[in-house]
C-alpha positions as CSV (number, residue, x, y, z in Angstrom):
1,M,0.0,0.0,0.0
2,A,2.9,2.4,0.6
3,I,4.0,2.4,-3.1
4,P,0.8,4.0,-4.6
5,I,0.5,6.5,-1.9
6,T,4.2,7.6,-2.4
7,V,3.7,7.9,-6.1
8,L,0.7,10.2,-5.6
9,D,2.4,12.3,-3.0
10,C,5.4,12.8,-5.3
11,D,3.2,13.9,-8.1
12,L,1.6,16.4,-5.8
13,L,4.9,17.6,-4.6
14,L,6.4,18.0,-8.0
15,Y,3.4,19.3,-9.9
16,G,0.8,20.5,-7.4
17,R,-2.8,19.7,-7.7
18,G,-2.8,20.4,-11.4
19,H,-3.8,18.5,-14.6
20,R,-0.5,16.7,-14.8
21,T,-1.4,14.3,-12.0
22,L,-4.8,13.3,-13.4
23,D,-3.4,10.7,-15.9
24,R,-1.0,9.3,-13.4
25,F,-3.5,7.6,-11.1
26,K,-4.6,4.3,-12.6
27,L,-6.5,1.5,-11.0
28,D,-3.8,-1.0,-12.1
29,D,-1.2,1.0,-10.1
30,V,-2.7,0.4,-6.7
31,T,-3.6,-2.7,-4.7
32,D,-7.0,-4.1,-4.0
33,E,-6.5,-3.4,-0.3
34,Y,-5.8,0.3,-1.1
35,L,-9.0,0.6,-3.2
36,M,-11.1,-1.0,-0.5
37,S,-9.6,1.2,2.3
38,M,-9.8,4.5,0.3
39,Y,-12.9,4.0,-1.8
40,G,-14.9,1.2,-0.2
41,F,-15.3,-1.0,-3.3
42,P,-13.2,-3.6,-5.1
43,R,-11.5,-3.1,-8.4
44,Q,-14.0,-5.0,-10.6
45,F,-16.9,-3.1,-9.1
46,I,-15.1,0.2,-10.0
47,Y,-14.5,-1.0,-13.5
48,Y,-18.2,-1.8,-13.8
49,L,-19.1,1.7,-12.8
50,V,-16.7,3.2,-15.3
51,E,-18.4,1.1,-18.0
52,L,-21.9,2.1,-16.7
53,L,-21.3,5.8,-16.3
54,G,-18.5,6.5,-18.7
55,A,-20.6,8.0,-21.4
56,S,-22.3,10.4,-19.0
57,L,-19.0,11.4,-17.5
58,S,-17.2,12.0,-20.8
59,R,-19.2,15.0,-21.9
60,P,-17.5,17.7,-23.9
61,T,-15.5,20.2,-21.8
62,Q,-13.8,23.5,-22.4
63,R,-10.9,22.4,-20.3
64,S,-7.6,21.4,-22.0
65,R,-7.3,18.2,-19.9
66,A,-10.7,16.7,-18.9
67,I,-10.8,14.6,-15.8
68,S,-11.3,10.9,-16.8
69,P,-14.4,9.0,-15.9
70,E,-12.3,6.7,-13.8
71,T,-10.9,9.5,-11.7
72,Q,-14.3,11.1,-11.3
73,I,-15.8,7.9,-10.0
74,L,-12.9,7.4,-7.6
75,A,-13.4,10.9,-6.3
76,A,-17.1,10.4,-5.8
77,L,-16.7,7.0,-4.2
78,G,-14.1,8.4,-1.8
79,F,-16.5,11.2,-0.8
80,Y,-19.5,8.9,-0.4
81,T,-17.7,6.3,1.7
82,S,-15.5,8.5,3.8
83,G,-17.7,11.4,4.9
84,S,-14.6,13.5,4.7
85,F,-16.2,16.2,2.6
86,Q,-13.8,16.2,-0.3
87,T,-10.4,17.5,0.8
88,R,-8.7,14.3,1.8
89,M,-10.0,12.4,-1.2
90,G,-9.0,15.3,-3.6
91,D,-5.4,15.0,-2.2
92,A,-5.4,11.2,-2.7
93,I,-6.0,11.4,-6.4
94,G,-4.3,14.8,-7.0
95,I,-7.1,17.1,-7.9
96,S,-8.2,20.4,-6.3
97,Q,-11.2,20.6,-4.1
98,A,-13.1,22.5,-6.8
99,S,-12.4,19.6,-9.2
100,M,-13.4,17.1,-6.5
101,S,-16.7,18.9,-6.1
102,R,-17.4,18.8,-9.8
103,C,-16.6,15.1,-9.8
104,V,-19.0,14.4,-7.0
105,A,-21.7,16.4,-8.8
106,N,-21.1,14.7,-12.1
107,V,-21.1,11.1,-10.7
108,T,-24.1,11.8,-8.5
109,E,-26.2,13.0,-11.4
110,A,-25.1,10.1,-13.5
111,L,-26.2,7.7,-10.8
112,V,-29.5,9.5,-10.2
113,E,-30.3,9.3,-13.9
114,R,-30.1,5.5,-13.6
115,A,-32.0,5.2,-10.3
116,T,-35.1,3.6,-11.9
117,Q,-32.9,1.0,-13.5
118,F,-31.7,-0.2,-10.2
119,I,-34.4,0.8,-7.7
120,R,-37.8,-0.6,-8.5
121,F,-40.5,-3.0,-7.4
122,P,-40.7,-6.3,-9.3
123,A,-43.5,-6.1,-11.9
124,D,-44.1,-9.8,-12.8
125,E,-46.2,-12.1,-10.7
126,A,-43.5,-14.7,-10.1
127,S,-41.1,-12.1,-8.6
128,V,-43.8,-10.7,-6.3
129,Q,-44.7,-14.2,-5.1
130,A,-41.0,-14.9,-4.5
131,L,-40.9,-11.8,-2.2
132,K,-43.9,-13.2,-0.3
133,D,-42.3,-16.6,0.1
134,E,-39.0,-15.1,1.3
135,F,-40.6,-12.9,3.9
136,Y,-42.8,-15.7,5.1
137,G,-39.8,-17.9,5.5
138,L,-38.2,-15.3,7.8
139,A,-40.8,-15.0,10.5
140,G,-44.0,-16.5,9.3
141,M,-45.6,-13.2,8.2
142,P,-47.7,-13.9,5.1
143,G,-48.4,-11.6,2.1
144,V,-45.5,-9.2,2.7
145,I,-43.7,-7.8,-0.3
146,G,-41.6,-5.2,1.4
147,V,-40.7,-3.3,4.6
148,V,-41.1,0.4,4.8
149,D,-39.5,3.0,7.1
150,C,-38.0,6.5,7.1
151,I,-34.5,7.7,8.0
152,H,-33.3,11.2,8.6
153,V,-30.1,12.4,7.0
154,A,-28.6,15.6,8.3
155,I,-28.0,18.6,6.0
156,K,-26.8,22.1,6.4
157,A,-29.5,24.8,7.1
158,P,-30.9,26.0,3.8
159,N,-31.4,29.5,5.3
160,A,-32.3,31.1,8.6
161,E,-36.0,31.5,7.8
162,D,-36.8,28.1,6.4
163,L,-37.8,25.8,9.3
164,S,-39.4,23.1,7.1
165,Y,-36.2,21.1,7.3
166,V,-35.9,21.3,11.1
167,N,-36.8,17.9,12.6
168,R,-38.0,17.1,16.1
169,K,-34.4,17.0,17.4
170,G,-33.9,20.6,16.3
171,L,-31.6,19.6,13.5
172,H,-31.9,20.2,9.7
173,S,-32.5,17.0,7.8
174,L,-34.1,15.2,4.9
175,N,-36.6,12.5,5.9
176,C,-36.1,9.7,3.4
177,L,-38.7,7.1,2.8
178,M,-37.5,3.6,1.7
179,V,-38.8,0.1,1.1
180,C,-36.5,-2.9,1.0
181,D,-36.8,-6.7,0.4
182,I,-35.5,-9.4,2.7
183,R,-31.9,-9.1,1.3
184,G,-31.9,-5.3,1.9
185,V,-32.4,-4.4,-1.8
186,L,-34.1,-1.0,-2.0
187,M,-37.3,-1.1,-4.0
188,T,-38.5,2.4,-3.3
189,V,-36.4,5.4,-2.3
190,E,-37.8,9.0,-1.9
191,T,-35.1,11.3,-0.5
192,N,-36.6,14.8,-1.0
193,W,-38.9,15.2,2.0
194,P,-38.1,17.9,4.5
195,G,-37.2,16.8,8.0
196,S,-40.1,18.6,9.7
197,L,-42.5,16.1,8.2
198,Q,-43.3,13.1,10.4
199,D,-43.1,9.6,8.9
200,Y,-46.8,9.2,8.3
201,A,-47.0,12.5,6.5
202,V,-44.1,11.6,4.3
203,L,-45.9,8.3,3.4
204,Q,-49.2,10.0,2.8
205,Q,-47.7,12.5,0.3
206,S,-45.4,9.9,-1.4
207,S,-45.5,8.2,-4.8
208,L,-45.4,5.0,-2.9
209,N,-48.8,5.8,-1.3
210,S,-50.3,6.6,-4.7
211,H,-48.9,3.4,-6.1
212,F,-50.5,1.2,-3.5
213,E,-53.8,3.2,-3.2
214,A,-54.2,2.6,-6.9
215,G,-54.4,-1.2,-6.1
216,M,-51.2,-2.1,-7.9
217,H,-50.4,-4.9,-5.4
218,K,-53.7,-6.5,-4.3
219,D,-53.6,-9.2,-1.7
220,S,-50.1,-8.0,-0.7
221,W,-48.9,-5.5,1.9
222,L,-45.9,-3.7,3.3
223,L,-44.9,-3.8,6.9
224,G,-44.3,-0.5,8.8
225,D,-43.7,0.5,12.4
226,S,-46.0,2.4,14.7
227,S,-45.1,5.8,13.1
228,F,-47.5,4.9,10.3
229,F,-51.2,4.5,10.1
230,L,-52.6,1.0,9.5
231,R,-53.8,0.7,6.0
232,T,-55.2,-2.1,3.9
233,W,-51.8,-2.4,2.2
234,L,-49.7,-1.5,5.3
235,M,-49.6,-3.7,8.3
236,T,-48.5,-2.1,11.6
237,P,-47.9,-3.6,15.0
238,L,-50.6,-3.6,17.7
239,H,-50.0,-0.9,20.4
240,I,-51.0,-3.1,23.3
241,P,-51.2,-6.8,22.4
242,E,-53.5,-8.8,24.7
243,T,-54.1,-12.3,23.2
244,P,-51.5,-14.9,22.4
245,A,-52.3,-14.4,18.7
246,E,-51.6,-10.7,19.0
247,Y,-48.3,-11.3,20.8
248,R,-47.3,-13.8,18.1
249,Y,-48.3,-11.3,15.4
250,N,-46.2,-8.5,17.0
251,M,-43.2,-10.8,17.3
252,A,-43.3,-11.8,13.7
253,H,-43.9,-8.2,12.7
254,S,-40.8,-7.0,14.7
255,A,-38.6,-9.8,13.3
256,T,-39.6,-8.9,9.8
257,H,-39.4,-5.2,10.2
258,S,-35.8,-5.5,11.5
259,V,-34.7,-6.1,7.9
260,I,-35.0,-2.4,7.0
261,E,-33.4,-1.3,10.3
262,K,-30.4,-3.5,9.4
263,T,-30.4,-2.0,5.9
264,F,-30.3,1.5,7.2
265,R,-27.4,0.6,9.5
266,T,-25.6,-0.9,6.5
267,L,-26.3,2.1,4.3
268,C,-24.9,4.5,6.8
269,S,-22.0,2.3,7.6
270,R,-20.9,1.9,4.0
271,F,-21.7,5.5,3.0
272,R,-20.3,7.6,5.8
273,C,-21.3,10.9,4.2
274,L,-24.9,9.9,5.4
275,D,-24.3,8.9,9.0
276,G,-23.8,12.4,10.5
277,S,-20.7,11.4,12.4
278,K,-18.6,13.9,10.5
279,G,-21.2,16.6,10.2
280,A,-24.2,17.3,7.9
281,L,-24.1,17.2,4.2
282,Q,-22.9,20.6,3.1
283,Y,-25.2,21.0,0.2
284,S,-28.6,22.4,-0.6
285,P,-31.6,20.1,0.1
286,E,-31.9,19.2,-3.6
287,K,-28.2,18.3,-4.0
288,S,-28.2,16.4,-0.7
289,S,-31.3,14.5,-1.9
290,H,-29.5,13.5,-5.0
291,I,-26.4,12.4,-3.1
292,I,-28.5,10.2,-0.8
293,L,-30.3,8.7,-3.8
294,A,-26.9,8.0,-5.5
295,C,-25.7,6.1,-2.5
296,C,-28.9,4.0,-2.6
297,V,-28.3,3.2,-6.2
298,L,-24.7,2.1,-5.4
299,H,-26.1,0.0,-2.5
300,N,-28.4,-1.9,-4.9
301,I,-25.6,-2.3,-7.5
302,S,-23.4,-3.8,-4.7
303,L,-26.1,-6.4,-4.0
304,E,-26.6,-7.1,-7.7
305,H,-22.9,-7.8,-7.9
306,G,-22.9,-10.2,-5.0
307,M,-21.2,-7.9,-2.4
308,D,-22.1,-8.8,1.1
309,V,-23.4,-5.5,2.2
310,W,-24.7,-6.9,5.5
311,S,-21.1,-7.2,6.7
312,S,-19.7,-4.0,5.4
313,P,-17.0,-2.9,7.8
314,M,-17.6,-0.2,10.4
315,T,-14.8,2.3,10.3
316,G,-15.6,3.6,13.8
317,P,-18.5,4.2,16.1
318,M,-21.5,5.3,14.1
319,E,-23.6,8.2,15.2
320,Q,-27.1,7.3,14.2
321,P,-29.2,9.9,12.4
322,P,-31.8,11.4,14.7
323,E,-34.7,9.1,15.1
324,E,-38.3,10.3,15.0
325,E,-40.1,10.5,18.3
326,Y,-43.7,9.5,17.7
327,E,-46.9,8.5,19.3
328,H,-48.6,5.3,18.3
329,M,-50.8,5.9,15.2
330,E,-54.2,4.5,15.9
331,S,-56.0,2.9,13.0
332,L,-58.7,5.1,11.3
333,D,-59.3,2.5,8.6
334,L,-61.9,-0.1,9.6
335,E,-61.2,-2.3,6.6
336,A,-57.5,-2.3,7.4
337,D,-58.3,-3.2,11.0
338,R,-60.5,-6.1,9.7
339,I,-57.7,-7.3,7.5
340,R,-55.2,-7.3,10.3
341,Q,-57.6,-9.1,12.6
342,E,-58.2,-11.7,10.0
343,L,-54.5,-12.1,9.5
344,M,-54.0,-12.7,13.2
345,L,-56.9,-15.2,13.3
346,T,-55.8,-17.2,10.3
347,H,-52.0,-17.3,10.8
348,F,-51.2,-16.5,14.5
349,S,-54.0,-18.2,16.5
């Protein structure tokens, strides 16, 4: 690992952070261990991203020496996974902080453009049934095709007057709605909601809500915690279980819902720019929203390529994003309550 670092430092010493260093950093010049420690991903994964995003990152430029797609991707991955906010990663590949910022912006937008390619609900009946079978095998909860929850990601204050992004902890954040399957694959991601909105309000205004209210997934439901209202397509836990069937239902619900809690921990562990331990994202709400979405796209691509994201290494104690404090949401939907009662009677009695 010492050799590539020495080469890069010599380039910086001789030439400064100018264009002459940009062509000197090649993936083949560094070890796999170096790539994993600095950028969080193995060599073949980075090569795949170069192939996937190369066309978008090779747009015409007025500059005499354009930054290569490979360097842009390394810069962005370094930022996403380190949470160091650009300076350290810019030094590592020999580019200025201004260039580093452009690289992060370019790669982020290229990933966001491809979000629907990698983040989506399965459309065919066989895949939907496979989701139900996998969730049922986990804890015996039938009919489940996904687990939904929200996570706050800290951002800088947009301006002194705008309080819409101030969450219940008094911090500025985006409240991000996500749905995952049993492996942690994200099937829905909405990252644009202001932190002042409670989870149930985010869901109520979301595209996800419209999708399920339109009856796109009949005889199926999501699982959500007590921060959401019970719906015909969203099963929540009972506030005060009384019967053995209700206790068994709540236990199965908790075991199944833990999948998304684990996914959130993994996401923040791999992409340290999201975990808040080194400060809030220093961007506007719109740009911060795109960075979060880009990290989610990379998360899914990682799973698609067989990377074990469950065991992504922690690089230190992780400061969790502020959690929502909420009261239990009582059901206002009689039909949803009937479905939950029938579910408990049929499967948990």
